[in-house]
C-alpha positions, 0 to 999 in steps of 0.5 A: 388345671381346670376340670370340666365333667363331660356332661357339663355345658360350659359356653365358649364365652365363659371365663374360668380361672385356673383350677376351677372344677365343674361337676356333672350336668352343671351349666355355665352360660356365656359371659360368666367369669369364675375366679381361680379354684372355684367349684361348681357342683352337679346340676348347678346353673350359673347364668350370664352376668355372674362374676365371682372371685376365687375359691368359691364352692357351689354345691349341687342344685344351686342357681346363680344369677337367675332372673328376678321374681318381679312381674314387671321385669324386662328379660332384655335388661342387662344386669348381673350378680357380683360375688366376692371370694371364698364363699360357700353356697349349699344345696338349692341356694338361689340368687337373682340378678338386678332389676335395673339396667346395668345393676348388680346384686352383690355378695361379698367374701367369706360368706356361708349360705346354707341349704335352700336360702335365697338372696333376691334382686338388688340385695347387697350382702357384705363380707363374713355373713352367715344365712341359715337354711330356708331364710329368704331376703326380699329385694333391695335388702342390705346385710352388714358385715358379720351378720348372722341370720338364723333359719326360716327367717323372712326379710321384707324388701328394703330392710337394712340388717346391721353389722354384727347383728344376730336374728333368731330363727322363725322371725319375720323381719319387717324393719331395720335391724340395729348393728351389733343387736340381737333380734327375736320374737314375733313381732320382732323386737331388739333385745340387747347386744349380740354378745356372742358375735361381739366377743368373737369380733374382739369387741370386749372390755371398755369397747363393749361397755361403751357400746352397751351405753350407746345401745341403752341410749338408742333404746331411750330415744337419744338422737344419733348425733347425741349418742355418747362415746367415740369408738369405731363401733359408735361412729359406725352406729351413728353413721348407720342411723343417719343413713336413709331408711325405707322401713324404719327401725325395729322396736326395742323390747320393754320391761316385762316382755318374755325373751325368746331363746336364740 
């Protein structure tokens, strides 16, 4: 059965799946759709236009689907936030709805957003992403599957963060982050492959060696269409490099530069 605390405010037009739990003083506005087994913590707010799949856990003091922080935004704009399944949103997490009529800010499934992290309007976060505390994504940022963004990271608007990449803490990210790569320092540079993430994803042996050669070729300035190898990872990397970029690619580290611990 769905359980709603007596002090919670749930609009009659909200749709709650079986087994949902709504905590004390939480507010769920009209038009919200929650999948089965979602938990909404005390004092959290779910605005109109938010839809989410099953099994999401929302901690206390979380705000989902608030208006974007855009001075030109028209509050009459009908937009929303689309969330997948089995995500965890810790205390004081916020995500804003799109600035575009009918647009969506998108979050995939099985992601973990730590305390006080933020996803701005029109972002697209794919599955299995981890974003640590006090990290903020500006508008229109794209985050690829299984990326890991450490704490106190600020990501500029329109940046693309590639699949299975890792970003060190306290790093300002102003340009695109290559898939499978490790980013650190200030100014940010690409150091090499995300070895821990690749190992956890089962990318090792010959698959890893091919990817290593491709990374070196990218560092040497080889064009995407001329990159060696034909693995699934290489194909993904080539396609990612071909796609349009607003910010351009983060630079690679060069010999003699001090490596920052991550």
